[in-house]
PyMOL Python script that loads the backbone (N, CA, C, O; Angstrom):
from pymol import cmd

cmd.read_pdbstr("""\
ATOM      1  N   MET A   1      77.628 -19.904  53.368  1.00  0.00           N
ATOM      2  CA  MET A   1      76.801 -18.941  54.031  1.00  0.00           C
ATOM      3  C   MET A   1      75.601 -19.619  54.702  1.00  0.00           C
ATOM      4  O   MET A   1      75.135 -19.135  55.733  1.00  0.00           O
ATOM      5  N   GLY A   2      75.095 -20.712  54.154  1.00  0.00           N
ATOM      6  CA  GLY A   2      73.901 -21.335  54.696  1.00  0.00           C
ATOM      7  C   GLY A   2      74.168 -22.336  55.811  1.00  0.00           C
ATOM      8  O   GLY A   2      73.267 -22.599  56.607  1.00  0.00           O
ATOM      9  N   SER A   3      75.359 -22.903  55.904  1.00  0.00           N
ATOM     10  CA  SER A   3      75.608 -23.920  56.921  1.00  0.00           C
ATOM     11  C   SER A   3      76.416 -23.338  58.072  1.00  0.00           C
ATOM     12  O   SER A   3      77.172 -22.381  57.907  1.00  0.00           O
ATOM     13  N   LEU A   4      76.238 -23.937  59.230  1.00  0.00           N
ATOM     14  CA  LEU A   4      76.971 -23.505  60.410  1.00  0.00           C
ATOM     15  C   LEU A   4      78.116 -24.479  60.675  1.00  0.00           C
ATOM     16  O   LEU A   4      77.944 -25.692  60.550  1.00  0.00           O
ATOM     17  N   SER A   5      79.268 -23.956  61.035  1.00  0.00           N
ATOM     18  CA  SER A   5      80.412 -24.808  61.327  1.00  0.00           C
ATOM     19  C   SER A   5      80.383 -25.238  62.791  1.00  0.00           C
ATOM     20  O   SER A   5      79.527 -24.801  63.559  1.00  0.00           O
ATOM     21  N   ILE A   6      81.314 -26.087  63.161  1.00  0.00           N
ATOM     22  CA  ILE A   6      81.418 -26.554  64.540  1.00  0.00           C
ATOM     23  C   ILE A   6      81.631 -25.381  65.499  1.00  0.00           C
ATOM     24  O   ILE A   6      81.075 -25.372  66.598  1.00  0.00           O
ATOM     25  N   GLY A   7      82.411 -24.418  65.101  1.00  0.00           N
ATOM     26  CA  GLY A   7      82.662 -23.243  65.946  1.00  0.00           C
ATOM     27  C   GLY A   7      81.382 -22.489  66.271  1.00  0.00           C
ATOM     28  O   GLY A   7      81.184 -22.040  67.399  1.00  0.00           O
ATOM     29  N   HIS A   8      80.513 -22.354  65.270  1.00  0.00           N
ATOM     30  CA  HIS A   8      79.229 -21.681  65.497  1.00  0.00           C
ATOM     31  C   HIS A   8      78.374 -22.457  66.491  1.00  0.00           C
ATOM     32  O   HIS A   8      77.766 -21.865  67.382  1.00  0.00           O
ATOM     33  N   TRP A   9      78.324 -23.786  66.342  1.00  0.00           N
ATOM     34  CA  TRP A   9      77.515 -24.613  67.238  1.00  0.00           C
ATOM     35  C   TRP A   9      78.055 -24.564  68.665  1.00  0.00           C
ATOM     36  O   TRP A   9      77.270 -24.578  69.613  1.00  0.00           O
ATOM     37  N   LEU A  10      79.369 -24.507  68.839  1.00  0.00           N
ATOM     38  CA  LEU A  10      79.944 -24.402  70.175  1.00  0.00           C
ATOM     39  C   LEU A  10      79.581 -23.076  70.837  1.00  0.00           C
ATOM     40  O   LEU A  10      79.313 -23.037  72.038  1.00  0.00           O
ATOM     41  N   ILE A  11      79.568 -22.018  70.084  1.00  0.00           N
ATOM     42  CA  ILE A  11      79.164 -20.720  70.625  1.00  0.00           C
ATOM     43  C   ILE A  11      77.690 -20.734  71.027  1.00  0.00           C
ATOM     44  O   ILE A  11      77.328 -20.207  72.079  1.00  0.00           O
ATOM     45  N   VAL A  12      76.858 -21.323  70.211  1.00  0.00           N
ATOM     46  CA  VAL A  12      75.428 -21.433  70.534  1.00  0.00           C
ATOM     47  C   VAL A  12      75.246 -22.258  71.803  1.00  0.00           C
ATOM     48  O   VAL A  12      74.451 -21.892  72.669  1.00  0.00           O
ATOM     49  N   LEU A  13      75.976 -23.372  71.925  1.00  0.00           N
ATOM     50  CA  LEU A  13      75.892 -24.212  73.115  1.00  0.00           C
ATOM     51  C   LEU A  13      76.344 -23.457  74.360  1.00  0.00           C
ATOM     52  O   LEU A  13      75.719 -23.575  75.414  1.00  0.00           O
ATOM     53  N   LEU A  14      77.394 -22.702  74.253  1.00  0.00           N
ATOM     54  CA  LEU A  14      77.891 -21.913  75.381  1.00  0.00           C
ATOM     55  C   LEU A  14      76.854 -20.884  75.824  1.00  0.00           C
ATOM     56  O   LEU A  14      76.631 -20.713  77.022  1.00  0.00           O
ATOM     57  N   ILE A  15      76.228 -20.209  74.888  1.00  0.00           N
ATOM     58  CA  ILE A  15      75.199 -19.213  75.220  1.00  0.00           C
ATOM     59  C   ILE A  15      74.000 -19.884  75.895  1.00  0.00           C
ATOM     60  O   ILE A  15      73.458 -19.357  76.866  1.00  0.00           O
ATOM     61  N   VAL A  16      73.591 -21.030  75.387  1.00  0.00           N
ATOM     62  CA  VAL A  16      72.462 -21.751  75.998  1.00  0.00           C
ATOM     63  C   VAL A  16      72.817 -22.171  77.424  1.00  0.00           C
ATOM     64  O   VAL A  16      71.992 -22.041  78.328  1.00  0.00           O
ATOM     65  N   LEU A  17      74.036 -22.672  77.635  1.00  0.00           N
ATOM     66  CA  LEU A  17      74.465 -23.051  78.987  1.00  0.00           C
ATOM     67  C   LEU A  17      74.484 -21.849  79.923  1.00  0.00           C
ATOM     68  O   LEU A  17      74.111 -21.975  81.090  1.00  0.00           O
ATOM     69  N   LEU A  18      74.911 -20.686  79.435  1.00  0.00           N
ATOM     70  CA  LEU A  18      74.936 -19.492  80.275  1.00  0.00           C
ATOM     71  C   LEU A  18      73.527 -19.016  80.630  1.00  0.00           C
ATOM     72  O   LEU A  18      73.287 -18.545  81.742  1.00  0.00           O
ATOM     73  N   ILE A  19      72.609 -19.139  79.689  1.00  0.00           N
ATOM     74  CA  ILE A  19      71.243 -18.669  79.930  1.00  0.00           C
ATOM     75  C   ILE A  19      70.496 -19.605  80.877  1.00  0.00           C
ATOM     76  O   ILE A  19      69.902 -19.152  81.856  1.00  0.00           O
ATOM     77  N   PHE A  20      70.520 -20.907  80.592  1.00  0.00           N
ATOM     78  CA  PHE A  20      69.702 -21.852  81.343  1.00  0.00           C
ATOM     79  C   PHE A  20      70.436 -22.514  82.498  1.00  0.00           C
ATOM     80  O   PHE A  20      69.807 -22.856  83.500  1.00  0.00           O
ATOM     81  N   GLY A  21      71.718 -22.704  82.395  1.00  0.00           N
ATOM     82  CA  GLY A  21      72.462 -23.402  83.431  1.00  0.00           C
ATOM     83  C   GLY A  21      72.389 -24.912  83.216  1.00  0.00           C
ATOM     84  O   GLY A  21      71.479 -25.422  82.562  1.00  0.00           O
ATOM     85  N   THR A  22      73.365 -25.605  83.779  1.00  0.00           N
ATOM     86  CA  THR A  22      73.438 -27.052  83.540  1.00  0.00           C
ATOM     87  C   THR A  22      72.352 -27.815  84.273  1.00  0.00           C
ATOM     88  O   THR A  22      71.877 -28.836  83.776  1.00  0.00           O
ATOM     89  N   LYS A  23      71.945 -27.342  85.447  1.00  0.00           N
ATOM     90  CA  LYS A  23      70.933 -28.067  86.218  1.00  0.00           C
ATOM     91  C   LYS A  23      69.582 -28.069  85.505  1.00  0.00           C
ATOM     92  O   LYS A  23      68.916 -29.102  85.436  1.00  0.00           O
ATOM     93  N   LYS A  24      69.184 -26.927  84.982  1.00  0.00           N
ATOM     94  CA  LYS A  24      67.908 -26.857  84.265  1.00  0.00           C
ATOM     95  C   LYS A  24      67.945 -27.700  82.994  1.00  0.00           C
ATOM     96  O   LYS A  24      66.961 -28.354  82.649  1.00  0.00           O
ATOM     97  N   LEU A  25      69.080 -27.683  82.299  1.00  0.00           N
ATOM     98  CA  LEU A  25      69.188 -28.484  81.084  1.00  0.00           C
ATOM     99  C   LEU A  25      69.161 -29.975  81.404  1.00  0.00           C
ATOM    100  O   LEU A  25      68.577 -30.756  80.653  1.00  0.00           O
ATOM    101  N   ARG A  26      69.787 -30.379  82.512  1.00  0.00           N
ATOM    102  CA  ARG A  26      69.767 -31.779  82.928  1.00  0.00           C
ATOM    103  C   ARG A  26      68.338 -32.213  83.264  1.00  0.00           C
ATOM    104  O   ARG A  26      67.906 -33.299  82.876  1.00  0.00           O
ATOM    105  N   ASN A  27      67.608 -31.360  83.988  1.00  0.00           N
ATOM    106  CA  ASN A  27      66.218 -31.670  84.321  1.00  0.00           C
ATOM    107  C   ASN A  27      65.354 -31.738  83.064  1.00  0.00           C
ATOM    108  O   ASN A  27      64.487 -32.604  82.944  1.00  0.00           O
ATOM    109  N   LEU A  28      65.593 -30.834  82.143  1.00  0.00           N
ATOM    110  CA  LEU A  28      64.843 -30.827  80.890  1.00  0.00           C
ATOM    111  C   LEU A  28      65.098 -32.107  80.099  1.00  0.00           C
ATOM    112  O   LEU A  28      64.173 -32.693  79.537  1.00  0.00           O
ATOM    113  N   GLY A  29      66.358 -32.533  80.061  1.00  0.00           N
ATOM    114  CA  GLY A  29      66.697 -33.773  79.362  1.00  0.00           C
ATOM    115  C   GLY A  29      66.039 -34.981  80.006  1.00  0.00           C
ATOM    116  O   GLY A  29      65.554 -35.870  79.305  1.00  0.00           O
ATOM    117  N   GLY A  30      66.019 -35.024  81.329  1.00  0.00           N
ATOM    118  CA  GLY A  30      65.368 -36.131  82.044  1.00  0.00           C
ATOM    119  C   GLY A  30      63.867 -36.160  81.797  1.00  0.00           C
ATOM    120  O   GLY A  30      63.283 -37.225  81.595  1.00  0.00           O
ATOM    121  N   ASP A  31      63.253 -34.996  81.814  1.00  0.00           N
ATOM    122  CA  ASP A  31      61.815 -34.911  81.555  1.00  0.00           C
ATOM    123  C   ASP A  31      61.483 -35.342  80.135  1.00  0.00           C
ATOM    124  O   ASP A  31      60.503 -36.050  79.903  1.00  0.00           O
ATOM    125  N   LEU A  32      62.299 -34.915  79.198  1.00  0.00           N
ATOM    126  CA  LEU A  32      62.081 -35.289  77.801  1.00  0.00           C
ATOM    127  C   LEU A  32      62.253 -36.800  77.613  1.00  0.00           C
ATOM    128  O   LEU A  32      61.468 -37.429  76.903  1.00  0.00           O
ATOM    129  N   GLY A  33      63.267 -37.376  78.240  1.00  0.00           N
ATOM    130  CA  GLY A  33      63.488 -38.821  78.156  1.00  0.00           C
ATOM    131  C   GLY A  33      62.328 -39.598  78.752  1.00  0.00           C
ATOM    132  O   GLY A  33      61.899 -40.605  78.188  1.00  0.00           O
ATOM    133  N   GLY A  34      61.813 -39.138  79.891  1.00  0.00           N
ATOM    134  CA  GLY A  34      60.667 -39.800  80.520  1.00  0.00           C
ATOM    135  C   GLY A  34      59.419 -39.721  79.655  1.00  0.00           C
ATOM    136  O   GLY A  34      58.646 -40.676  79.571  1.00  0.00           O
ATOM    137  N   ALA A  35      59.230 -38.583  79.018  1.00  0.00           N
ATOM    138  CA  ALA A  35      58.065 -38.426  78.140  1.00  0.00           C
ATOM    139  C   ALA A  35      58.159 -39.368  76.942  1.00  0.00           C
ATOM    140  O   ALA A  35      57.157 -39.950  76.527  1.00  0.00           O
ATOM    141  N   ILE A  36      59.346 -39.516  76.394  1.00  0.00           N
ATOM    142  CA  ILE A  36      59.524 -40.419  75.249  1.00  0.00           C
ATOM    143  C   ILE A  36      59.280 -41.868  75.667  1.00  0.00           C
ATOM    144  O   ILE A  36      58.661 -42.628  74.923  1.00  0.00           O
ATOM    145  N   LYS A  37      59.761 -42.259  76.854  1.00  0.00           N
ATOM    146  CA  LYS A  37      59.539 -43.621  77.352  1.00  0.00           C
ATOM    147  C   LYS A  37      58.048 -43.885  77.534  1.00  0.00           C
ATOM    148  O   LYS A  37      57.552 -44.942  77.143  1.00  0.00           O
ATOM    149  N   ASN A  38      57.334 -42.933  78.125  1.00  0.00           N
ATOM    150  CA  ASN A  38      55.891 -43.100  78.321  1.00  0.00           C
ATOM    151  C   ASN A  38      55.156 -43.184  76.989  1.00  0.00           C
ATOM    152  O   ASN A  38      54.212 -43.960  76.846  1.00  0.00           O
ATOM    153  N   PHE A  39      55.584 -42.393  76.023  1.00  0.00           N
ATOM    154  CA  PHE A  39      54.953 -42.422  74.704  1.00  0.00           C
ATOM    155  C   PHE A  39      55.154 -43.788  74.043  1.00  0.00           C
ATOM    156  O   PHE A  39      54.214 -44.356  73.488  1.00  0.00           O
ATOM    157  N   ARG A  40      56.369 -44.309  74.105  1.00  0.00           N
ATOM    158  CA  ARG A  40      56.641 -45.619  73.504  1.00  0.00           C
ATOM    159  C   ARG A  40      55.853 -46.716  74.192  1.00  0.00           C
ATOM    160  O   ARG A  40      55.342 -47.619  73.530  1.00  0.00           O
ATOM    161  N   ALA A  41      55.745 -46.649  75.525  1.00  0.00           N
ATOM    162  CA  ALA A  41      54.985 -47.654  76.264  1.00  0.00           C
ATOM    163  C   ALA A  41      53.509 -47.606  75.881  1.00  0.00           C
ATOM    164  O   ALA A  41      52.881 -48.653  75.724  1.00  0.00           O
ATOM    165  N   SER A  42      52.955 -46.424  75.730  1.00  0.00           N
ATOM    166  CA  SER A  42      51.545 -46.315  75.350  1.00  0.00           C
ATOM    167  C   SER A  42      51.327 -46.778  73.907  1.00  0.00           C
ATOM    168  O   SER A  42      50.271 -47.323  73.586  1.00  0.00           O
ATOM    169  N   MET A  43      52.315 -46.566  73.040  1.00  0.00           N
ATOM    170  CA  MET A  43      52.192 -47.066  71.666  1.00  0.00           C
ATOM    171  C   MET A  43      52.186 -48.588  71.656  1.00  0.00           C
ATOM    172  O   MET A  43      51.412 -49.200  70.919  1.00  0.00           O
ATOM    173  N   ARG A  44      53.046 -49.209  72.473  1.00  0.00           N
ATOM    174  CA  ARG A  44      53.063 -50.678  72.554  1.00  0.00           C
ATOM    175  C   ARG A  44      51.739 -51.201  73.091  1.00  0.00           C
ATOM    176  O   ARG A  44      51.220 -52.197  72.586  1.00  0.00           O
ATOM    177  N   GLU A  45      51.180 -50.542  74.113  1.00  0.00           N
ATOM    178  CA  GLU A  45      49.895 -50.959  74.665  1.00  0.00           C
ATOM    179  C   GLU A  45      48.796 -50.821  73.620  1.00  0.00           C
ATOM    180  O   GLU A  45      47.925 -51.685  73.515  1.00  0.00           O
ATOM    181  N   GLY A  46      48.833 -49.749  72.854  1.00  0.00           N
ATOM    182  CA  GLY A  46      47.831 -49.543  71.804  1.00  0.00           C
ATOM    183  C   GLY A  46      47.916 -50.617  70.737  1.00  0.00           C
ATOM    184  O   GLY A  46      46.886 -51.092  70.257  1.00  0.00           O
ATOM    185  N   GLU A  47      49.122 -51.008  70.359  1.00  0.00           N
ATOM    186  CA  GLU A  47      49.286 -52.073  69.368  1.00  0.00           C
ATOM    187  C   GLU A  47      48.799 -53.402  69.921  1.00  0.00           C
ATOM    188  O   GLU A  47      48.171 -54.179  69.201  1.00  0.00           O
ATOM    189  N   ALA A  48      49.082 -53.675  71.206  1.00  0.00           N
ATOM    190  CA  ALA A  48      48.632 -54.922  71.824  1.00  0.00           C
ATOM    191  C   ALA A  48      47.099 -54.946  71.912  1.00  0.00           C
ATOM    192  O   ALA A  48      46.478 -55.984  71.680  1.00  0.00           O
ATOM    193  N   ASP A  49      46.500 -53.812  72.245  1.00  0.00           N
ATOM    194  CA  ASP A  49      45.035 -53.739  72.309  1.00  0.00           C
ATOM    195  C   ASP A  49      44.418 -53.937  70.927  1.00  0.00           C
ATOM    196  O   ASP A  49      43.386 -54.593  70.790  1.00  0.00           O
ATOM    197  N   ALA A  50      45.048 -53.371  69.916  1.00  0.00           N
ATOM    198  CA  ALA A  50      44.531 -53.511  68.553  1.00  0.00           C
ATOM    199  C   ALA A  50      44.602 -54.968  68.103  1.00  0.00           C
ATOM    200  O   ALA A  50      43.674 -55.466  67.465  1.00  0.00           O
ATOM    201  N   LYS A  51      45.682 -55.645  68.426  1.00  0.00           N
ATOM    202  CA  LYS A  51      45.806 -57.060  68.069  1.00  0.00           C
ATOM    203  C   LYS A  51      44.784 -57.898  68.829  1.00  0.00           C
ATOM    204  O   LYS A  51      44.172 -58.804  68.263  1.00  0.00           O
ATOM    205  N   ALA A  52      44.599 -57.592  70.120  1.00  0.00           N
ATOM    206  CA  ALA A  52      43.653 -58.347  70.933  1.00  0.00           C
ATOM    207  C   ALA A  52      42.220 -58.132  70.454  1.00  0.00           C
ATOM    208  O   ALA A  52      41.419 -59.067  70.472  1.00  0.00           O
ATOM    209  N   SER A  53      41.891 -56.931  70.031  1.00  0.00           N
ATOM    210  CA  SER A  53      40.528 -56.664  69.585  1.00  0.00           C
ATOM    211  C   SER A  53      40.273 -57.216  68.190  1.00  0.00           C
ATOM    212  O   SER A  53      39.118 -57.446  67.831  1.00  0.00           O
ATOM    213  N   SER A  54      41.308 -57.434  67.398  1.00  0.00           N
ATOM    214  CA  SER A  54      41.099 -57.961  66.054  1.00  0.00           C
ATOM    215  C   SER A  54      40.983 -59.478  66.051  1.00  0.00           C
ATOM    216  O   SER A  54      40.430 -60.038  65.104  1.00  0.00           O
ATOM    217  N   GLU A  55      41.482 -60.161  67.071  1.00  0.00           N
ATOM    218  CA  GLU A  55      41.401 -61.621  67.116  1.00  0.00           C
ATOM    219  C   GLU A  55      39.967 -62.125  67.222  1.00  0.00           C
ATOM    220  O   GLU A  55      39.621 -63.066  66.508  1.00  0.00           O
ATOM    221  N   PRO A  56      39.103 -61.549  68.078  1.00  0.00           N
ATOM    222  CA  PRO A  56      37.723 -62.049  68.120  1.00  0.00           C
ATOM    223  C   PRO A  56      36.984 -61.842  66.797  1.00  0.00           C
ATOM    224  O   PRO A  56      36.097 -62.627  66.464  1.00  0.00           O
ATOM    225  N   LEU A  57      37.330 -60.808  66.043  1.00  0.00           N
ATOM    226  CA  LEU A  57      36.676 -60.602  64.762  1.00  0.00           C
ATOM    227  C   LEU A  57      36.987 -61.740  63.805  1.00  0.00           C
ATOM    228  O   LEU A  57      36.115 -62.170  63.049  1.00  0.00           O
ATOM    229  N   ALA A  58      38.208 -62.228  63.828  1.00  0.00           N
ATOM    230  CA  ALA A  58      38.579 -63.338  62.959  1.00  0.00           C
ATOM    231  C   ALA A  58      37.800 -64.584  63.353  1.00  0.00           C
ATOM    232  O   ALA A  58      37.358 -65.335  62.483  1.00  0.00           O
ATOM    233  N   GLY A  59      37.625 -64.817  64.655  1.00  0.00           N
ATOM    234  CA  GLY A  59      36.847 -65.962  65.123  1.00  0.00           C
ATOM    235  C   GLY A  59      35.380 -65.805  64.777  1.00  0.00           C
ATOM    236  O   GLY A  59      34.710 -66.791  64.473  1.00  0.00           O
ATOM    237  N   GLY A  60      34.874 -64.593  64.817  1.00  0.00           N
ATOM    238  CA  GLY A  60      33.476 -64.330  64.471  1.00  0.00           C
ATOM    239  C   GLY A  60      33.212 -64.579  63.003  1.00  0.00           C
ATOM    240  O   GLY A  60      32.139 -65.064  62.644  1.00  0.00           O
ATOM    241  N   ASP A  61      34.159 -64.260  62.152  1.00  0.00           N
ATOM    242  CA  ASP A  61      34.004 -64.502  60.729  1.00  0.00           C
ATOM    243  C   ASP A  61      33.913 -65.993  60.441  1.00  0.00           C
ATOM    244  O   ASP A  61      33.147 -66.408  59.572  1.00  0.00           O
ATOM    245  N   THR A  62      34.678 -66.797  61.151  1.00  0.00           N
ATOM    246  CA  THR A  62      34.664 -68.246  60.956  1.00  0.00           C
ATOM    247  C   THR A  62      33.306 -68.805  61.358  1.00  0.00           C
ATOM    248  O   THR A  62      32.777 -69.692  60.687  1.00  0.00           O
ATOM    249  N   ALA A  63      32.738 -68.296  62.445  1.00  0.00           N
ATOM    250  CA  ALA A  63      31.440 -68.777  62.903  1.00  0.00           C
ATOM    251  C   ALA A  63      30.362 -68.429  61.881  1.00  0.00           C
ATOM    252  O   ALA A  63      29.459 -69.234  61.654  1.00  0.00           O
ATOM    253  N   GLN A  64      30.430 -67.273  61.269  1.00  0.00           N
ATOM    254  CA  GLN A  64      29.443 -66.912  60.269  1.00  0.00           C
ATOM    255  C   GLN A  64      29.568 -67.788  59.042  1.00  0.00           C
ATOM    256  O   GLN A  64      28.559 -68.156  58.441  1.00  0.00           O
ATOM    257  N   THR A  65      30.777 -68.128  58.660  1.00  0.00           N
ATOM    258  CA  THR A  65      30.987 -68.993  57.501  1.00  0.00           C
ATOM    259  C   THR A  65      30.425 -70.374  57.781  1.00  0.00           C
ATOM    260  O   THR A  65      29.796 -70.972  56.908  1.00  0.00           O
ATOM    261  N   ASP A  66      30.644 -70.901  59.004  1.00  0.00           N
ATOM    262  CA  ASP A  66      30.120 -72.212  59.366  1.00  0.00           C
ATOM    263  C   ASP A  66      28.593 -72.195  59.371  1.00  0.00           C
ATOM    264  O   ASP A  66      27.961 -73.159  58.939  1.00  0.00           O
ATOM    265  N   GLY A  67      28.007 -71.120  59.850  1.00  0.00           N
ATOM    266  CA  GLY A  67      26.555 -71.011  59.861  1.00  0.00           C
ATOM    267  C   GLY A  67      25.992 -70.975  58.449  1.00  0.00           C
ATOM    268  O   GLY A  67      24.950 -71.573  58.184  1.00  0.00           O
ATOM    269  N   ALA A  68      26.656 -70.293  57.556  1.00  0.00           N
ATOM    270  CA  ALA A  68      26.205 -70.226  56.160  1.00  0.00           C
ATOM    271  C   ALA A  68      26.306 -71.603  55.518  1.00  0.00           C
ATOM    272  O   ALA A  68      25.444 -71.972  54.721  1.00  0.00           O
ATOM    273  N   ALA A  69      27.322 -72.355  55.844  1.00  0.00           N
ATOM    274  CA  ALA A  69      27.488 -73.693  55.270  1.00  0.00           C
ATOM    275  C   ALA A  69      26.392 -74.610  55.785  1.00  0.00           C
ATOM    276  O   ALA A  69      25.891 -75.446  55.033  1.00  0.00           O
ATOM    277  N   LYS A  70      26.002 -74.475  57.063  1.00  0.00           N
ATOM    278  CA  LYS A  70      24.939 -75.325  57.595  1.00  0.00           C
ATOM    279  C   LYS A  70      23.619 -74.989  56.950  1.00  0.00           C
ATOM    280  O   LYS A  70      22.820 -75.891  56.695  1.00  0.00           O
ATOM    281  N   ARG A  71      23.356 -73.715  56.675  1.00  0.00           N
ATOM    282  CA  ARG A  71      22.117 -73.342  56.019  1.00  0.00           C
ATOM    283  C   ARG A  71      22.064 -73.888  54.607  1.00  0.00           C
ATOM    284  O   ARG A  71      21.017 -74.347  54.152  1.00  0.00           O
ATOM    285  N   ASP A  72      23.187 -73.840  53.916  1.00  0.00           N
ATOM    286  CA  ASP A  72      23.215 -74.378  52.562  1.00  0.00           C
ATOM    287  C   ASP A  72      22.978 -75.876  52.562  1.00  0.00           C
ATOM    288  O   ASP A  72      22.288 -76.394  51.684  1.00  0.00           O
ATOM    289  N   ASP A  73      23.545 -76.582  53.542  1.00  0.00           N
ATOM    290  CA  ASP A  73      23.370 -78.025  53.613  1.00  0.00           C
ATOM    291  C   ASP A  73      21.908 -78.365  53.932  1.00  0.00           C
ATOM    292  O   ASP A  73      21.381 -79.356  53.425  1.00  0.00           O
ATOM    293  N   GLY A  74      21.264 -77.567  54.753  1.00  0.00           N
ATOM    294  CA  GLY A  74      19.886 -77.836  55.134  1.00  0.00           C
ATOM    295  C   GLY A  74      18.919 -77.618  53.993  1.00  0.00           C
ATOM    296  O   GLY A  74      17.906 -78.311  53.905  1.00  0.00           O
ATOM    297  N   LYS A  75      19.205 -76.680  53.124  1.00  0.00           N
ATOM    298  CA  LYS A  75      18.316 -76.375  52.010  1.00  0.00           C
ATOM    299  C   LYS A  75      18.461 -77.398  50.878  1.00  0.00           C
ATOM    300  O   LYS A  75      17.511 -77.628  50.130  1.00  0.00           O
ATOM    301  N   ALA A  76      19.594 -77.987  50.754  1.00  0.00           N
ATOM    302  CA  ALA A  76      19.817 -78.873  49.608  1.00  0.00           C
ATOM    303  C   ALA A  76      19.286 -80.233  49.787  1.00  0.00           C
ATOM    304  O   ALA A  76      19.412 -81.069  48.892  1.00  0.00           O
TER     305      ALA A  76
END
""", "prot")
cmd.dss("prot")
cmd.show_as("cartoon", "prot")
cmd.util.cbc("prot")
cmd.orient("prot")
């Protein structure tokens, strides 16, 4: 009672095709595919930006450590 068989899904698909038509569904599929591609591209750019912005922080930490070592050497 809770699951739909293949026959039910075919009837649903037929009704959707009759309501929207194949051209509208094709355009909808193309638009959805383009949106997914743009989303993935922006995610890759965001990851690249995050990596690029984290690299100077690592270099800055090294400079602070070197400065602390020079201060310790000067005091001793």
